[in-house]
SETISE-811985 format. One record per atom (N, C-alpha, C, O): x, y, z. Coordinates in steps of 0.05 Angstrom, whole numbers, plus 5000, padded with zeros to 4 digits. Example, Ala and Ser with C-alpha at 12.3 -4.5 7.8 and 13.67 -1.06 7.14 Angstrom:
526448865156
524649105156
526449345156
528549345169
525749555142
527349795143
525850015157
526850235161
***
This chain:
476349714514
478949614505
481049684526
481149904536
482749484534
484649524555
486949694544
487949654522
487949884561
490250034554
492749864558
492749684576
494849904542
497349744546
498549804573
498550034582
499749604585
501149644610
504049744604
505349624587
504949944618
507650044614
509749844623
509149684642
511949844611
514149654618
514949704647
515549504661
514949954657
515850004684
513949884704
514649844728
511449814696
509649684715
510549404721
509749294742
512149284704
513049004708
516048984714
516948784726
517549174705
520449164708
521349374729
522149594722
521149294754
521749484776
524149394792
524749164795
525549594802
527649544821
526649584849
526049814857
526349364864
525049384891
527149414913
526449384936
529649474906
531749484926
531449704946
532449684968
530049914939
529650144958
526750224960
526150454963
524950024957
522050084959
521250074988
522149905004
519450264996
518550265023
517150005031
515749885014
517549915055
515849695065
513049795068
512650025077
511049625063
508249715066
506949545087
506849295085
505949665108
504749525131
502349355123
500449455112
502549095128
500348905121
498248905143
495948965137
499048845167
497048805188
495449065193
493049045198
496749295193
495249545197
493149585176
490949685181
493849515151
491949535129
489549345133
487249415130
490249095139
488148895143
486248975167
483848955164
487449055189
485949125212
484049355206
481749365217
484949545190
483349785184
480849715167
478949865166
480849475154
478549395138
476049345155
473849395147
476449245179
474249185198
472149015185
469749075186
472948795173
471148615160
470948345175
472748285191
468848195170
468347945184
468547715163
468147765140
469147475173
469147245154
466647225138
464347265148
466947175112
464747145094
464147405078
462747395058
465247635088
464747885074
466547915049
468547775047
465748095032
467148125006
468948375007
468148585016
471448334997
473448544996
474648554968
475048344955
475148794958
476448824932
479248954937
479449154952
481248834924
484048934926
484649074900
484848954879
485049334902
485549504879
488549494872
490249564889
489249414847
491949374838
493249164855
495149214871
492348914852
493048694870
495748574865
496848434882
496948624842
499548514836
499448204836
497848084821
501248084851
501347794852
499347664870
499147424872
497747824884
495447724899
496047614926
494347474937
498347674938
498947564964
497047674986
496347535005
496247924983
494348035002
491647895001
490447835022
490747834977
488247694974
488347414987
486447335000
490547284984
490847024997
490847045028
489646885042
492347245038
492447285067
489647335078
488947235100
488047495064
485347555073
483447315070
481747265086
483947155048
482246915044
482746725067
480846585076
485146705077
485746525099
484446625125
484146465144
483446875125
481946975148
478946935143
477347035159
478246805122
475446745117
473946945099
471546935098
475447125087
474147335070
474047245041
475647085032
472147355027
471947314998
473147554984
472147774987
475247504969
476947724958
476847724927
477047514915
476647964916
476947994887
479348164882
479548394891
481248054868
483748194860
483248334834
482648214814
483748604834
483548754809
486348834800
487848964815
487048754776
489748804766
489648834736
488548664722
490849054725
490649104696
492548944679
492048904655
494648844691
496748714676
496148414672
495848274692
495848324647
495448044642
497847874651
497447654661
500147984648
502647844656
502547804686
503147584696
501948014701
501848004730
499747804739
500147654759
497447804726
495247624733
496047334729
495447164745
497347284706
498347014700
500446924721
500446694730
502247104728
504247044748
502946994775
503846814790
500847134781
499447094806
498346804808
498546674828
497146714785
496146444785
498446234788
498046034801
500746294775
503046114778
504046104806
504745894817
504246334819
505146344847
503146194865
504046044882
500546234860
498546094876
498845794873
498645644893
499345694849
499645414844
502245304858
502245094870
504345464855
506945374867
506845374897
507845194910
505445574908
505245594937
503045414949
502745384973
501545294930
499245124939
497345274957
496545174978
496645524949
494745684964
492045544962
490745544941
491045434984
488645274984
486145434978
484145324967
486145684985
483645844982
483545984954
481546114948
485745964939
485846094913
483845964894
483945714890
482046114883
480046004865
477345944879
475245944866
477445904905
474945864919
474046114933
471646194931
475846254946
475146504959
476546744947
476046974955
478346694927
479746914914
479146904884
479546694871
478047114873
477647134844
479147374833
479947554848
479647364807
481347574795
479747704772
478347574757
480147974770
478948124749
481048294736
482448454750
481448274710
483348434696
482048704689
480348714671
482748914703
481549174699
483249384711
484949334729
482849634702
484249864714
482649944739
480249944739
484150024759
482850104784
481150354781
479350404797
481750514761
480150754756
477450694743
475750874740
476950444734
474450374721
473850084727
474149914709
473150014751
472649734759
469949644749
467949784751
469849394739
467349294727
465449174747
464548944744
464749324768
462949224788
460649424794
461049664789
458449324803
456249494809
456749664834
458549594850
455249874838
455550034862
455049874887
453149714888
456649904907
456249774933
456549474932
455449334949
458149364913
458449074910
460148954933
459948704937
461749104947
463548994966
463149124994
462149344997
463948975014
463849065042
466249255048
466049425066
468349215033
470749385037
472449385012
472349194996
474049595009
475949614986
478549724998
478549895016
480749624986
483249734996
485349744973
485149594953
487249914977
489549934959
492049974976
492350174990
493849784974
496149774992
498649804975
499449624960
499950034978
502550084965
502450124935
504450104921
500050184924
499850214894
498750484885
499050554862
497450634903
495950874895
497751074881
496851224864
500351084889
502251274877
503251184849
504751324836
502450944841
503150854814
501050934793
501550904769
498751024802
496451074784
496751344769
497851534781
495851354744
495851604730
493851804743
494352044744
491651694753
489551864765
488751744792
486751604794
490251794813
489651674839
486851744849
485551574861
485951994845
483352074855
481151914842
479151844855
481451844816
479451684802
479351404814
477151284816
481651294821
481751034833
480451034861
478950844868
480851244876
479551264902
476551294899
475051174914
475751444879
472851474874
471551204867
469351144876
472951034852
471950774845
471850594869
469850444873
473850604886
473750434911
471350514928
470050344939
470850774930
468550864945
465950784932
464050714946
465850794906
463350724891
462650424895
460250364899
464650244894
463949964895
463749854924
463149624928
464150034943
463849954971
461050034981
460150264976
459749854995
457049915004
457050145025
459050195038
454750275028
454550485049
455150365076
454150145083
456850495091
457650395117
459950205116
460950125137
460950135092
463249955089
465850115094
465750345103
468049995087
470650125092
472350145067
472449965051
473550375064
475550425043
478250475057
478350655074
480250325049
482850345062
485050385042
485150245021
486750585047
489050635029
491550655046
491650795066
493650505037
496250515050
498250605029
498350495007
499850805036
501650925017
504350995029
504451065053
506450975014
509051065023
509151365027
508151515011
510351445049
510551735056
513351835050
515251765064
513552005030
516152115022
516952365038
518852505032
515252425058
515952635077
516352505105
515852645125
517052255106
517452115131
519852235146
521452385134
520152155171
522452255187
525052155174
526952305173
525151905165
527551805152
528251955127
530552025122
526252015110
526652165085
527652445091
529452555078
526352575111
527152845118
530052855128
531553035120
530752665145
533452665155
535552625133
537552755132
535052425115
536852375093
537152615075
539352685066
534852745069
534952985052
536553205065
538153335052
536153245091
537653455106
540653385106
542253565101
541353135111
544153055111
545453105084
547753205082
544053035062
545153065036
545453365028
547253435013
543653525038
543953815032
546353925046
547754095035
547053825070
549453915084
551953825069
553953965069
551853585058
554153485043
554653625017
556853645008
552453735005
552653884981
553753724957
552753504953
555753824943
556753694918
557953424923
558353264904
558553354948
559753094954
557852864951
558652634949
555252924950
553252714949
553252594921
553052734901
553352334920
553352194894
550752234880
548652254892
550852264854
548552314837
547052064831
546751984808
546051934852
544451694849
541751734863
541451924879
539751564856
537151604869
537351544899
538451344907
536151714914
536051684943
533351574952
531451564937
533251494978
530751394988
528551594987
526151524984
529151854989
527152064989
526352144961
524552314958
527552024940
526752084913
524551884905
524651654911
522551984891
520351814881
521351634859
522551744840
520951374860
521851194839
520551264812
518451394812
521751174791
520851244764
518051144758
516651254741
517150924772
514550814766
512350924785
510150824785
513051124801
511151264817
510451534803
512251664793
507951604803
507151844789
506152064808
505652294799
506052004833
505252214853
506952174878
507451954887
507952404888
509552404912
507652464935
507052694941
506752254949
504752294970
506052354997
508152255004
504652525011
505152565040
502452575053
500452545039
502352615079
499752595093
497752805083
495452725078
498453065081
496453255071
495253185044
492853225039
496953095025
496053044998
494152794997
492052804985
494952575010
493252345009
490652385024
488552285016
490852535046
488352605060
486452775043
484052725042
487652965029
485953145012
484652984990
482253034984
486052794977
484952644956
482852444966
480752404953
483352314989
481552114999
478952235009
476852125004
479052465023
476652565035
474652685016
472452765024
475352704990
473352774970
471252564968
468852624962
472052314972
470152094967
469751914992
468051734992
471251965013
471251795037
471051965062
472552165064
469351895080
469252025106
471351895123
470951675134
473652025126
475951905139
475451875169
474652065183
475751635179
475351575207
477851495222
477951495246
479951425207
482351315219
484851395203
484851345179
486851495216
489351555203
491551455222
491651535245
493251275212
495351175229
497951145212
497851155188
500151115226
502651075213
503850805220
503250695240
505550705202
506850445206
509850485201
510650585180
511450415220
514350415217
515550695218
514150895210
517950715226
519450975226
522350905223
523350695230
523851105213
526751095210
527650915186
530050885183
525750815170
526650655147
528450815129
527751045122
530650705121
532550845103
534551015117
536451115104
534351065143
536251225157
538851075160
538950835164
541151225157
543751095158
544150935183
543651035205
545150695180
545950515202
543650425220
544150295240
541150485213
538850395229
538650085228
538349955248
538649975203
538549685200
540949555213
540649335225
543349675209
545749555221
545549545252
546449355264
544449765263
544149775292
542249545302
542849415321
540049515288
538149305295
539349025294
538848855310
541048985274
542348725271
544348675293
544648445302
545748885303
547748845323
546548795351
547748665368
544248905355
543048895382
541848615387
541048475368
541848525412
540348285419
537448315412
536348525412
536248085404
533548095394
531548245411
529948395401
531548205438
529548355455
529848655452
527848795452
532348755451
532749045449
531949145421
530949365418
532548985401
531749065373
528749085371
527649275360
527348885383
524348895382
523349135397
521349255389
524649205419
523849435435
524149695418
522349865419
526349715404
526749955387
524649965365
523550175359
524049735353
522049725331
519249795342
517749935328
518649705366
516049775377
515950075383
513850205379
518250185392
518250475396
517950635370
516550835369
519150535348
518850665322
516050655313
514950845302
514750425317
511950395309
510150575326
508150685316
510750605351
509150775369
509351065359
507351215359
511751155352
512151425341
510551455315
509251665311
510551255298
509151265273
506151295277
504751445264
505051145297
502251155303
501551435314
499351545308
503251545331
502751805344
503052035324
501452225325
504952015305
505452225286
505452105258
507652055247
503152045246
503051915219
504552065198
505551955179
504652335201
506052495181
509052445180
510352515160
510152315201
512952245201
513451945196
515751865195
511351795193
511651505189
512551435161
512351595143
513651195159
514451095133
512051025115
512051075091
509950925128
507450855114
505150985127
504950995152
503251105112
500851225122
498551055114
498250975091
496850985133
494450825128
492050995136
491751095158
490151035116
487751185121
485351015115
485350855097
483251045131
480850885128
478351035135
478451215152
476150965122
473651095128
471350985111
471650795097
469051115114
466651035100
466351185074
466951425073
465351055053
464851205028
462651425032
460751375046
463051645020
461151865022
458651805005
456851975004
***
């Protein structure tokens, strides 16, 4: 019997949600056209469609019937040609996926693991349904990023003058775990032999960062963004997004 989906799972304020790196997550899967991938907590299914367009066979796992119906409506409206042929949907909780052991060549969870009641159980399931030698990939927002640390430090200096509103470094109400690199690594390596750790983006949420990029000529803005990404790759613990990948144990 399916558990009821919480209202916060569907009624979210995305105005200050971390960006989640797409290409880094996809690249970490290391899959070839025709192989099978499962997306844990797929939401509206855009990742599944992006991977289907690369020739992959994708199964979207999503517990919310509302979200699954919306995904179908979005697919129809966007005229996603591979939806239904290379993308299938399963309504299930990520902590108990209805698939046999080793059913997929890869499993991933992008930007959702901190929403789960039991992240470790979801990671264990991703490892279970991935074949030996396959890939398990998790991408998660880092609330100990350089941007979060700077904002927190600045607000501590300001003291009582800081407005009592949620800050970028505060975990949103629909997140149940505040992940940083040591914690997500510790949870993942119970079930996955970690082979790759990288960071995506830096300085997200820092004051005037976006305004600076807007004011600069496009070539200089791109140069700054490439520099921020280089820092994130070199020091994943300071990155806005952490991507970890490896083989199931």
